[in-house]
C-alpha positions in Angstrom: -175.6 124.5 -174.0 -173.2 124.3 -171.2 -173.5 126.9 -168.5 -171.0 129.8 -168.6 -167.9 129.2 -166.6 -167.9 131.0 -163.4 -165.1 133.6 -163.0 -162.5 132.7 -160.4 -162.3 135.2 -157.5 -159.1 137.4 -157.6 -157.2 136.9 -154.5 -153.9 138.6 -155.3 -153.1 142.3 -155.6 -151.4 143.5 -158.8 -147.9 144.0 -157.1 -147.8 140.5 -155.8 -149.2 139.0 -159.0 -146.5 140.8 -161.0 -143.7 138.9 -159.2 -145.7 135.7 -158.7 -145.8 135.9 -154.9 -148.4 134.6 -152.6 -150.8 137.5 -151.5 -152.8 137.7 -148.3 -155.0 140.7 -149.6 -158.0 138.7 -148.9 -157.2 138.1 -145.3 -156.1 141.6 -144.6 -158.8 143.5 -146.5 -159.6 146.4 -146.4 -156.0 147.0 -145.3 -153.2 146.5 -147.7 -151.5 143.2 -148.0 -148.5 142.4 -145.9 -146.0 142.8 -148.7 -147.4 146.1 -150.0 -147.6 147.5 -146.4 -143.9 146.6 -145.8 -142.7 148.0 -149.1 -144.9 151.0 -149.3 -146.7 149.8 -152.5 -150.2 150.7 -153.4 -152.3 147.6 -152.8 -154.9 147.2 -155.7 -156.9 144.1 -156.5 -157.8 144.3 -160.2 -159.4 141.3 -162.0 -158.4 142.9 -165.5 -154.7 143.1 -164.5 -152.2 141.0 -166.6 -148.7 140.7 -165.4 -145.9 142.0 -167.7 -143.2 139.5 -168.5 -139.9 140.2 -166.8 -138.0 140.5 -170.1 -140.5 143.0 -171.5 -140.3 144.9 -168.2 -136.6 145.1 -168.4 -136.7 146.3 -172.1 -139.1 149.1 -171.0 -136.8 150.1 -168.2 -133.8 150.1 -170.5 -135.7 152.3 -173.0 -136.6 154.7 -170.2 -133.0 154.9 -169.0 -131.8 155.6 -172.6 -134.4 158.2 -172.9 -133.3 159.9 -169.6 -129.7 159.7 -170.9 -130.6 161.3 -174.1 -132.4 164.1 -172.2 -129.3 164.8 -170.1 -127.0 165.0 -173.2 -129.4 167.4 -174.9 -129.9 169.6 -171.7 -126.0 169.5 -171.2 -125.5 170.6 -174.8 -127.9 173.4 -174.6 -126.2 174.6 -171.3 -122.7 174.6 -173.0 -123.7 176.2 -176.1 -125.6 179.1 -174.2 -122.6 179.9 -172.1 -120.4 182.7 -173.4 -117.2 181.4 -175.0 -114.9 183.8 -173.2 -112.2 181.9 -171.3 -112.4 182.3 -167.6 -109.7 183.9 -165.7 -107.5 181.8 -163.3 -108.4 183.9 -160.3 -111.6 182.2 -159.4 -113.7 183.1 -156.3 -111.9 180.5 -154.2 -108.5 182.0 -155.2 -109.7 185.4 -154.4 -111.0 184.4 -151.0 -107.7 182.4 -150.2 -105.4 185.4 -151.2 -107.4 187.9 -149.3 -107.1 185.9 -146.1 -103.3 185.6 -146.4 -102.5 189.3 -147.2 -100.5 191.4 -144.9 -103.4 194.0 -144.8 -105.9 191.3 -143.4 -103.3 190.1 -140.8 -102.0 193.5 -139.8 -104.2 194.0 -136.7 -104.1 190.5 -135.3 -103.1 190.6 -131.6 -101.5 188.2 -129.1 -104.1 185.9 -127.7 -104.4 182.8 -125.5 -106.8 180.1 -124.8 -106.6 178.5 -121.3 -102.9 178.1 -120.4 -101.9 178.1 -124.1 -100.7 181.5 -125.3 -99.8 182.5 -129.0 -97.8 185.6 -130.1 -99.0 187.8 -132.8 -96.3 186.6 -135.0 -97.4 182.9 -134.5 -101.1 183.8 -135.2 -100.1 185.5 -138.5 -98.2 182.4 -139.5 -101.0 180.1 -138.6 -103.6 182.1 -140.6 -101.2 182.5 -143.6 -100.9 178.7 -143.6 -104.5 178.1 -143.3 -105.2 180.7 -146.2 -102.7 178.9 -148.6 -103.2 175.2 -147.7 -106.5 174.8 -146.0 -109.1 177.3 -147.1 -109.4 176.1 -150.7 -110.6 172.8 -149.6 -113.7 174.4 -147.9 -114.2 178.2 -148.6 -117.1 178.9 -146.2 -115.8 182.1 -144.4 -116.5 185.4 -146.4 -113.3 187.2 -147.5 -114.3 190.5 -145.8 -114.1 188.7 -142.4 -110.4 189.0 -141.3 -108.9 187.0 -138.6 -109.0 190.0 -136.3 -112.8 190.1 -136.7 -113.0 186.4 -135.9 -110.7 187.1 -132.9 -113.1 189.6 -131.5 -116.6 188.4 -132.7 -116.2 184.6 -133.2 -113.7 183.1 -130.8 -114.8 179.6 -131.4 -114.2 179.7 -135.2 -110.9 181.6 -134.6 -109.5 178.8 -132.2 -110.9 176.1 -134.4 -108.7 177.3 -137.2 -105.6 177.6 -134.8 -106.4 174.1 -133.6 -106.5 172.6 -137.1 -103.2 174.2 -138.3 -101.3 173.4 -135.1 -102.3 169.8 -135.1 -101.2 169.3 -138.7 -97.9 171.1 -138.4 -96.0 169.0 -135.9 -92.7 170.2 -136.8 -93.5 173.8 -136.2 -95.4 173.2 -133.0 -94.2 170.7 -130.4 -96.4 168.0 -129.2 -96.6 169.4 -125.6 -98.0 172.8 -127.1 -100.5 170.9 -129.3 -101.6 168.9 -126.3 -102.0 172.0 -124.1 -104.1 173.6 -126.9 -106.2 170.6 -127.3 -107.0 170.4 -123.6 -108.0 174.2 -123.6 -110.1 173.8 -126.9 -112.3 170.9 -126.0 -114.3 172.8 -123.3 -114.9 175.6 -125.8 -116.1 173.1 -128.4 -118.5 171.5 -125.7 -119.8 175.0 -124.7 -120.3 176.1 -128.4 -122.4 173.2 -129.5 -124.6 173.6 -126.5 -125.2 177.4 -126.9 -128.4 177.0 -129.0 -129.3 178.2 -131.4 -125.9 177.9 -133.2 -124.6 180.8 -135.0 -123.4 180.6 -138.5 -119.7 180.9 -137.4 -120.3 178.0 -135.0 -121.6 175.9 -138.0 -118.6 177.1 -140.1 -116.3 176.0 -137.1 -117.9 172.5 -137.0 -117.7 171.9 -140.8 -113.9 172.7 -140.6 -113.6 170.4 -137.5 -115.4 167.6 -139.5 -113.0 168.1 -142.5 -109.8 168.2 -140.5 -110.8 166.2 -137.3 -108.9 165.3 -134.3 -106.5 162.4 -134.5 -108.1 159.3 -132.9 -106.5 155.9 -131.8 -109.7 154.0 -133.1 -111.7 155.2 -136.1 -115.1 154.5 -134.5 -114.2 157.3 -132.1 -114.1 159.8 -134.9 -116.6 162.5 -133.9 -117.0 163.9 -137.4 -120.3 162.2 -138.2 -121.9 163.4 -134.9 -120.6 167.0 -135.4 -121.7 167.3 -138.9 -125.2 166.1 -137.9 -125.3 168.9 -135.3 -124.1 171.4 -138.1 -126.8 170.2 -140.6 -129.6 170.4 -138.1 -128.4 173.9 -137.0 -128.4 174.9 -140.6 -131.9 173.6 -141.2 -133.1 175.6 -138.1 -131.5 178.7 -139.5 -133.3 178.1 -142.8 -130.2 177.9 -144.9 -132.0 175.3 -147.2 -134.7 177.8 -148.1 -134.4 180.2 -151.0 -135.5 183.3 -149.0 -134.0 183.6 -145.6 -136.3 184.1 -142.5 -136.6 187.4 -140.8 -134.3 187.8 -137.8 -137.0 187.6 -135.3 -136.4 187.1 -131.6 -138.9 184.3 -131.4 -136.8 182.2 -133.7 -133.5 183.5 -132.4 -131.6 183.4 -135.8 -129.8 186.2 -137.4 -128.9 185.3 -140.9 -126.5 187.1 -143.2 -127.6 186.5 -146.8 -124.0 186.6 -148.1 -123.1 183.2 -146.4 -126.2 181.3 -146.7 -125.8 179.6 -150.1 -122.1 178.6 -149.7 -122.6 177.5 -146.1 -125.6 175.2 -147.0 -123.6 173.8 -149.9 -120.8 173.1 -147.6 -123.1 171.4 -145.2 -124.3 169.1 -147.9 -120.9 168.3 -149.3 -119.3 167.6 -145.9 -122.1 165.4 -144.7 -122.5 163.5 -148.1 -118.9 162.8 -148.2 -118.7 161.6 -144.7 -121.8 159.3 -145.2 -120.1 157.8 -148.3 -117.0 157.0 -146.3 -118.8 155.2 -143.5 -121.5 153.7 -145.5 -124.7 155.2 -144.0 -127.5 157.3 -145.6 -126.6 161.0 -145.8 -128.6 163.6 -143.7 -129.6 165.4 -146.8 -130.9 163.0 -149.5 -134.4 163.8 -150.6 -135.1 164.7 -154.3 -136.3 168.2 -153.2 -133.1 168.8 -151.0 -130.8 167.6 -153.8 -132.6 169.9 -156.2 -132.0 172.9 -153.9 -128.3 171.9 -153.8 -128.0 171.8 -157.6 -129.8 175.2 -157.9 -127.3 176.8 -155.4 -124.4 175.3 -157.2 -125.4 176.9 -160.4 -125.2 180.3 -158.9 -122.0 181.9 -160.1 -121.6 183.8 -156.9 -120.9 180.6 -154.9 -117.2 179.4 -154.9 -117.0 177.2 -158.1 -114.8 174.6 -156.5 -117.2 174.1 -153.7 -120.1 174.0 -156.4 -118.3 171.2 -158.3 -117.6 169.2 -155.2 -121.3 169.5 -154.1 -122.6 168.4 -157.6 -120.4 165.4 -157.5 -122.0 164.4 -154.1 -125.5 165.1 -155.6 -124.9 162.4 -158.3 -123.4 160.0 -155.6 -126.3 160.4 -153.1 -128.9 160.0 -156.0 -127.5 156.8 -157.5 -126.1 155.1 -154.4 -129.6 154.5 -152.9 -130.9 153.4 -156.3 -128.3 150.9 -156.9 -128.3 149.4 -153.4 -132.0 149.1 -153.3 -132.3 147.7 -156.9 -133.5 144.0 -156.8 -132.2 143.2 -160.3 -128.4 143.2 -161.0 -128.9 144.2 -164.7 -130.9 147.2 -163.7 -128.4 148.1 -161.0 -125.5 147.9 -163.5 -127.5 150.2 -165.9 -127.9 152.7 -163.1 -124.1 152.5 -162.3 -123.4 153.4 -166.0 -126.0 156.2 -165.9 -124.3 157.6 -162.8 -120.8 157.6 -164.4 -122.3 159.3 -167.4 -123.9 161.9 -165.3 -120.5 162.4 -163.4 -118.8 162.9 -166.8 -121.3 165.5 -167.8 -120.6 167.3 -164.4 -116.9 167.2 -165.3 -117.6 168.7 -168.7 -119.8 171.4 -167.2 -117.0 172.5 -164.8 -114.0 171.9 -166.8 -112.7 175.3 -166.4 -112.6 174.9 -162.5 -111.3 171.3 -162.4 -108.3 170.6 -160.3 -106.3 167.6 -158.9 -108.2 167.5 -155.5 -111.6 167.7 -157.4 -110.3 164.8 -159.6 -109.6 162.8 -156.5 -113.1 163.3 -155.1 -114.7 162.6 -158.5 -112.8 159.1 -158.6 -113.5 158.4 -155.0 -117.3 158.7 -155.6 -117.1 156.5 -158.5 -115.2 153.8 -156.7 -117.6 153.8 -153.8 -120.6 153.4 -156.0 -118.9 150.5 -157.9 -118.1 149.0 -154.4 -121.8 149.5 -153.5 -122.8 147.6 -156.6 -120.5 144.7 -155.9 -121.4 144.5 -152.2 -125.2 144.8 -152.7 -125.4 142.3 -155.6 -122.8 139.7 -155.3 -122.6 137.7 -152.1 -120.2 135.2 -153.9 -119.5 137.0 -157.2 -117.2 139.6 -155.6 -115.1 136.7 -154.7 -114.5 135.7 -158.3 -114.8 137.8 -161.4 -114.5 134.6 -163.6 -115.4 130.9 -163.2 -113.0 129.4 -160.9 -112.8 130.2 -157.2 -116.6 129.8 -156.6 -117.6 127.8 -159.5 -120.3 130.4 -160.5 -120.3 132.3 -163.6 -120.1 136.1 -163.0 -122.5 138.5 -164.7 -120.6 140.4 -167.3 -122.0 143.7 -166.2 -120.6 143.1 -162.7 -117.1 142.0 -164.1 -117.0 145.4 -166.2 -117.9 147.4 -163.0 -115.3 145.8 -161.0 -112.8 146.4 -163.7 -113.8 150.0 -163.9 -113.3 150.2 -160.2 -109.8 148.7 -160.5 -108.9 151.5 -162.9 -110.4 154.1 -160.6 -108.3 152.8 -157.6 -105.1 152.9 -159.7 -105.9 156.6 -160.7 -106.7 157.5 -157.2 -103.3 156.2 -155.9 -101.4 157.8 -158.7 -102.9 161.2 -158.4 -102.5 161.6 -154.7 -99.2 159.8 -154.1 -97.3 160.6 -157.4 -99.1 163.7 -158.6 -99.9 162.1 -161.9 -102.6 160.3 -163.7 -102.6 157.3 -166.0 -105.8 157.8 -167.9 -105.4 157.7 -171.6 -107.1 161.1 -172.0 -105.6 164.1 -170.2 -107.6 165.5 -167.4 -109.1 168.9 -168.1 -107.4 171.0 -165.4 -107.6 174.4 -166.9 -104.6 176.6 -165.6 -104.0 174.1 -162.8 -101.8 171.0 -163.3 -101.6 168.1 -161.1 -98.3 168.6 -159.2 -96.8 167.0 -156.3 -96.5 170.2 -154.4 -100.1 170.8 -154.7 -101.1 167.5 -153.3 -98.4 167.2 -150.6 -99.5 170.2 -148.7 -100.3 169.6 -145.0 -103.9 171.0 -145.6 -105.3 167.8 -147.2 -108.6 166.9 -145.5 -108.8 163.5 -144.0 -111.1 162.4 -146.8 -108.1 162.1 -149.0 -106.2 159.8 -146.7 -109.3 157.6 -146.3 -109.9 157.4 -149.9 -106.4 156.3 -150.4 -106.8 153.5 -147.9 -110.1 152.5 -149.5 -108.4 152.3 -152.9 -105.7 150.1 -151.5 -108.1 147.7 -149.8 -110.2 147.5 -153.0 -107.1 146.7 -155.0 -106.1 143.9 -152.6 -109.5 142.4 -152.8 -109.7 142.7 -156.6 -106.3 141.3 -157.2 -107.0 138.0 -155.3 -110.7 137.6 -155.9 -110.3 138.0 -159.7 -107.4 135.5 -160.1 -105.1 138.3 -161.5 -102.3 137.7 -158.9 -99.8 136.5 -161.5 -101.1 138.7 -164.4 -100.0 142.1 -165.4 -103.0 143.6 -163.6 -102.0 141.8 -160.4 -98.5 143.2 -160.6 -100.0 146.8 -161.2 -102.2 146.3 -158.1 -99.3 145.1 -156.0 -97.2 147.9 -157.2 -99.8 150.7 -156.3 -100.6 149.2 -152.9 -96.8 149.6 -152.2 -97.0 153.1 -153.3 -100.0 153.9 -151.1 -98.1 152.3 -148.1 -95.0 154.4 -148.7 -97.1 157.6 -149.0 -98.9 157.0 -145.7 -95.6 156.3 -144.0 -94.1 159.5 -145.2 -97.1 161.4 -143.8 -96.7 159.9 -140.3 -94.3 161.6 -137.8 -94.9 158.9 -135.2 -95.8 155.2 -135.7 -99.0 155.7 -133.8 -100.2 158.5 -136.3 -103.3 157.6 -138.2 -101.6 157.3 -141.7 -98.9 155.1 -140.4 -101.4 152.8 -138.7 -103.4 152.6 -142.0 -100.1 151.5 -143.8 -99.7 148.8 -141.2 -103.1 147.4 -141.8 -102.7 147.5 -145.6 -99.3 145.8 -145.4 -100.8 143.0 -143.2 -103.4 142.3 -145.7 -100.8 142.5 -148.5 -98.4 140.0 -147.0 -101.2 137.5 -145.7 -102.7 137.5 -149.3 -99.7 135.5 -150.4 -100.2 132.8 -147.7 -103.8 132.8 -147.0 -105.5 134.3 -150.2 -108.9 132.8 -149.3 -109.0 134.6 -146.1 -108.5 138.0 -147.9 -111.1 137.2 -150.7 -113.5 135.1 -148.7 -117.0 136.1 -147.8 -117.3 139.5 -146.4 -118.3 139.7 -142.7 -119.6 143.3 -143.1 -122.1 143.9 -145.8 -124.6 146.5 -144.3 -122.3 149.4 -145.0 -122.8 149.8 -148.7 -119.4 150.4 -150.5 -117.6 151.1 -147.3 -118.2 147.5 -146.3 -115.0 146.7 -148.1 -113.2 149.2 -145.9 -114.6 147.9 -142.6 -114.3 144.3 -143.6 -110.6 144.7 -144.5 -109.9 146.5 -141.2 -111.5 143.6 -139.3 -109.4 141.0 -141.1 -106.2 143.0 -140.5 -106.9 143.2 -136.8 -107.8 139.5 -136.8 -104.5 138.5 -138.5 -102.5 140.3 -135.8 -104.6 138.7 -133.0 -106.2 142.0 -131.9 -109.7 142.3 -130.5 -112.3 142.6 -133.2 -115.6 142.3 -131.0 -117.1 144.8 -128.5 -118.0 142.6 -125.6 -120.7 144.7 -124.2 -122.6 148.1 -124.7 -120.5 149.7 -122.0 -117.1 148.9 -123.3 -115.3 151.6 -125.3 -114.0 150.1 -128.6 -110.6 151.4 -128.0 -107.2 149.9 -127.3 -103.8 151.1 -126.3 -101.5 151.8 -129.3 -98.4 149.7 -128.8 -95.5 149.9 -131.4 -94.3 146.4 -132.2 -90.9 146.0 -133.6 -90.2 142.1 -133.6 -92.0 139.1 -135.0 -92.0 137.5 -131.5 -94.2 140.4 -130.3 -96.8 139.8 -132.9 -96.7 136.1 -132.4 -97.1 136.4 -128.6 -100.0 138.9 -128.6 -102.5 136.3 -127.9 -100.7 135.4 -124.8 -99.7 139.0 -123.9 -102.7 141.3 -124.7 -102.2 145.0 -125.5 -105.4 145.7 -123.4 -107.5 144.1 -120.7 -109.8 142.8 -123.4 -107.0 141.8 -125.7 -106.8 138.0 -124.5 -110.6 137.7 -124.5 -110.8 139.3 -128.0 -108.3 136.8 -129.3 -110.3 133.9 -127.8 -113.4 135.2 -129.5 -111.6 135.5 -132.8 -110.4 131.9 -132.8 -113.7 130.6 -131.5 -115.7 132.3 -134.3 -113.5 130.9 -137.2 -110.5 133.1 -137.0 -108.3 132.7 -140.1 -105.4 131.9 -137.9 -107.0 129.1 -135.9 -105.9 126.2 -138.3 -102.4 127.3 -138.8 -99.4 125.4 -137.2 -97.7 127.1 -134.3 -94.6 127.9 -136.4 -96.6 129.5 -139.2 -94.8 132.8 -138.8 -91.4 131.2 -139.5 -92.5 130.2 -143.0 -93.6 133.8 -143.8 -91.4 135.3 -146.7 -91.3 138.9 -145.5 -89.6 140.1 -148.6 -92.1 138.7 -151.0 -93.6 142.0 -151.5 -90.3 143.9 -151.7 -91.3 145.8 -148.4 -89.1 145.7 -145.3 -90.0 143.6 -142.4 -89.8 146.8 -140.2 -92.7 148.3 -142.2 -94.8 145.2 -141.6 -94.0 144.7 -138.0 -93.5 148.3 -136.9 -96.8 150.1 -136.6 -99.9 149.9 -134.4 -103.4 149.2 -135.5 -105.5 151.4 -137.9 -109.0 150.4 -136.9 
């Protein structure tokens, strides 16, 4: 009888054995193996473990996702059936707040005031706060209705002058640029003093959130201070305990006096503003743990919180939860399933808040969808984003990715039509309650910056999709071209000067639009920026637009400010000669770096500009040549 076979010693942990990777658990024992230590896995060596085949594992995950989806549907159905079927009145909490701020009674006791050398009469202040109540307040209702402008004037001067600053800077026709500049110079020292006066008061947090929603105009997008300021606001809110269900006592040792009336809505606003900014710039949000997201959802379900703010927060809860899952998922099929689950959960949110849905909420809804689709594309397709069919790269594209990109195309079209034309092209009408999407509602000067940034992102997505999917000559390609034109014209109309941010954004879009006809591979080629989630498309497009115009695209050292003087160009010769006549001290060096690192213009003949058909996109040459850089 042969001797029994000796069992082979187990050298791999279960995690490494499951994915068939070499494991160094034997060498690192008793510590976890290198892979488990880096991934945060539990390192277990089990001789009885048998790996699960990938196909069976994928089926199990699919069944789990379907089970979660059915559970969500059942929960949503129970919520809707439990709600009373009495129709809601049109005067929601936000409308009541807004109207109370704009009444003659609330503005009657406002007095003349001044900040620094900039003085405002009583009538001017009444006009400013009336405008804020009508056009601005509804986008971020974080100030309680009982607090009148006069109370702010006496007890919260920083919040008072922040509101004045926001309105004046967005009404250039009513307030000359000289007045606006004087106000800005007087306001900035007040801002610096307020953020350093710790602990921050609730009114200071409110002012910072307003300043992040309607920030200062900048000549370079990296200099936008919104992300820094919202971080200060979120940390101050955490210190004040706004994220806790029960507010702390107003003890001198802590130094925080908390009014329970403003706690919930202010924490909701902190989350919404910070999450939306993180989505736009492609970085993890400050508030993202499952526990924190559960607190936000609980607050949003409170009927005392302004409903519009609750809807916006719930949309961002979905976006934050699924963006990290999609970007970190190792398998494309699983990421695509998560993307579909995300859209389904968003649709449930839309059904839940149908009575409070409006045009601006629909825009934020579509913007969140588009950014998550872009995250899926950037994270899971190094080459497949550049071709949605076999052809340009020779590689077959996963059908789930192609479907997601097509959905993103539809979202981008709807975003542009809602904001620029005041209409929607979806087959089913949008449930807007009493509010219809109207041009007047969306053309108000109170639109936050996120709307303009979302519009630019949609245009960049369409440009890349139109070229990379080989749809240039198809109906979809013509539709994309038409809506890029619409976006550019809208941005132009909202620019008083060529150096305004919307006008510079239009110039960047038009540059990519025109070069897509002569250098399509340069537009749809490999992305230089991939680490900014869905926003990578935004930053990559800006970089290419700057490179096409021979503008600096590199920061040469840590001390250099990534900033350049805004110069209005009016002739083709100005653009062609920019490499020889830089707009800044670093312009010439930037052009050399661009050419030395595979710049798209390096291999073109010297007379390349003479062969450009400037009318091919039915845009005037002045539009293409006549604006400074949006970067």
